[in-house]
N, C-alpha and C positions, 0 to 999 in steps of 0.2 A: 733400458733407459729410454725416455721419451725422445722423439726427434725434435730438434731445435731449429728454428728458422734463423737464417743469417740476420744479424742486426745491422749490417752496413753493406754497401756495395763492395767494398774491399774484402770483407769477409765472404761474401757470396762468390766473388771471383776466385778467391783463394781456395775455397771449398771445391769449386768446379775444377780448378787446376789439378788438385791432388788426387782427384778421382781417376785420372789418366796416368798410368804408370810411366809411359815413355815421356810424356810432357813433364811429369814431375821430376824425372831424372835429369832432363835437359835443363829445366828451370833451376834446380838446386846446384847443378854443376856451374852454371853461369852466375848464380847468386853468390855462391861461396867465393868464386874467383873475384867478384866485384867487391866483396866485403874487405878483403885484405886481412892481415894478421890481427889487427885490433878488433875488427868486426867479428871475425871468427871466434875470438876469445869471448866477446860478449855473448855471441850465440851459444857457445859451449856452456857458459854459465846458466843460460836460460834452460838449455836441454837438461843439464845436471839437476837444476832446481825442480823442474816439472816432470822429470823422468821418474822421480821417486813416487811410489804409490802412496796414496792417502791412507792413513790408518783407519781401522774400523770405527774408532771413536770419532774421528773427524767426519767420516761419511755419515755416521748416525746423527751427529750434530747438524750437519748440512741438511739432512733429510728433515730433521725436527724443525728447523727454521725456514724450510722451503727454499733453500738456496738453489740457484740454477746450476745444474751439473752437466758436464759435457762428456761425451764419449771420447775415446782417444783421438779419433780423426778430427773431430770438431775442436778439441783442445789444441792439437798441434796446429791447426789452421789459424786459430786465434793467436797463438804464440807467434806464428809467422807474421800475421797482420800487425801485431804489437811491435815486432822487430822492424818491420818496414816503416811503421810510424816513427820509431826511434831514429832511424836513419834519415827520414824526412826532416825531423827536428835537428839532427846533427848537421845536415846540409844547410839548413836555415841559419845556424850559428856561424857557419863558415862562408856565408854568402859573399862577403867582401874581403875574405881573408887574403893575405899577401904571401905568395910563395917565398921561400928562403932566399933564392937568388935575387928576386926583385927587392926584398927587404934589405939585403946587404948593400945593394946599390943606393937605396933610399937613405940608409943610415950612414953611408960612406965607410963601411967596414967590410971585412972579408966575409965570405960565406962561412968559413970556419968559426969566426967570431960569433956569428949568429947562432950556429949550432952549439957553441960553448955556453952562450948565455941561455939558450933553451935548456940545456942539460943541467945548468946550475939553478934553474928555476927563476931566472930574471926575465924571461920572455915566455909568454903563453903560446903554445903551438900544438897542433895535432897533425899526425901523419894522415894524409888524405890521398888515396890512390897513389901511394908511394911518393908523395910530394909533401914535405913539411910546410904547413901553412900557419900563418899567424893572424888572428883577428885584428882588423885595422883599428878598432876603437881603443886599443891599448897604447897607441902612439900619439905623441905630441911634440911637434918640432921645437917648442919652447921648453919642454921638460928635460930633466937630466937624462942624458944618453938617449934622447928622443922618445922617452916614455912619459906617460901621465905621471905627474908628481905623486909620490907616495905608493905607487902601484907595487914595486918590489916588496915593500914591507907588508902590504896586504896579502900578496901571494905567499910570502913566508909564513904568515899567520894562519893560513888555511890548511887544514889537515885533510886533503883530498887530492885526487888526481887532476891532470890538466883539463880533462873534459868537464869535470864537475866545477872546477874553478871558472871556466869559460861560461858554462851554463848559468852559474850563480851571478856572476858579474854582469852578464848581458841580458838577464831576465828581469822583468818588472817585479817589484817586491813590495808587498803591503807595508812592510816595516818602514820603508822609505816613501810612504805615501804613493805607492805604485810607480816610483821612479826606479831606474836601473841603478844598482850599486856603482857601476863605473861612472855614470853621469853624476851621482852624488859626490863621488871622489873628485871628478873634474871641477865641480863647483866649490871645492874646498872642504868637503865634509869628511876629512881623513879620519878623525877620531870616531865618528859615527860609524863609518864603514869598517874600520879596524875592529871595533867592539863586536860587530856581527860576524865578521870574518873569523875571529878567534873562537867563536861559538860554533862554527860550522865544522861538522865531522861527517864525512861521507865515506863509507867503506867500499 
């Protein structure tokens, strides 16, 4: 298989890192410790998915269309780079997230109540470095129970996990003229957002 040049600085640095066995072991030890249980689950899914060898038919098709193929080392490096980009995106979604203890004080309820609302799906949160955090955009002091009006119904309508819900609600969407669904909801577009939320299915 032909040698491939790294396509980005991150890819180049990753490839250089995994060439050294000791540095690789230290890096992955620290990396997995930082991921936590949720991150390790995501990484495990990536490993399972890409650890399977491509069939001869798939390889023949890839050769026929001239698709870029990677050797095992380069493929693993790219997977690592992809995972790192994923966690950069995850951190951006939680940039102004509120820890559970702070949220309890803000809402005037117990920490247990916050956790109960999270478990029941009434609050959107993610475990981040062993701390349960809640994106700040879901709260409104004038809304019912301190939440944006209509949000619990939107969350109930969505067939996906907490991270996918956060990602969808906080991302600009062409369906809403590049507005974020949460902002459309805040402007009173409940029915519009509900319709799209009901159609969202992420496994």
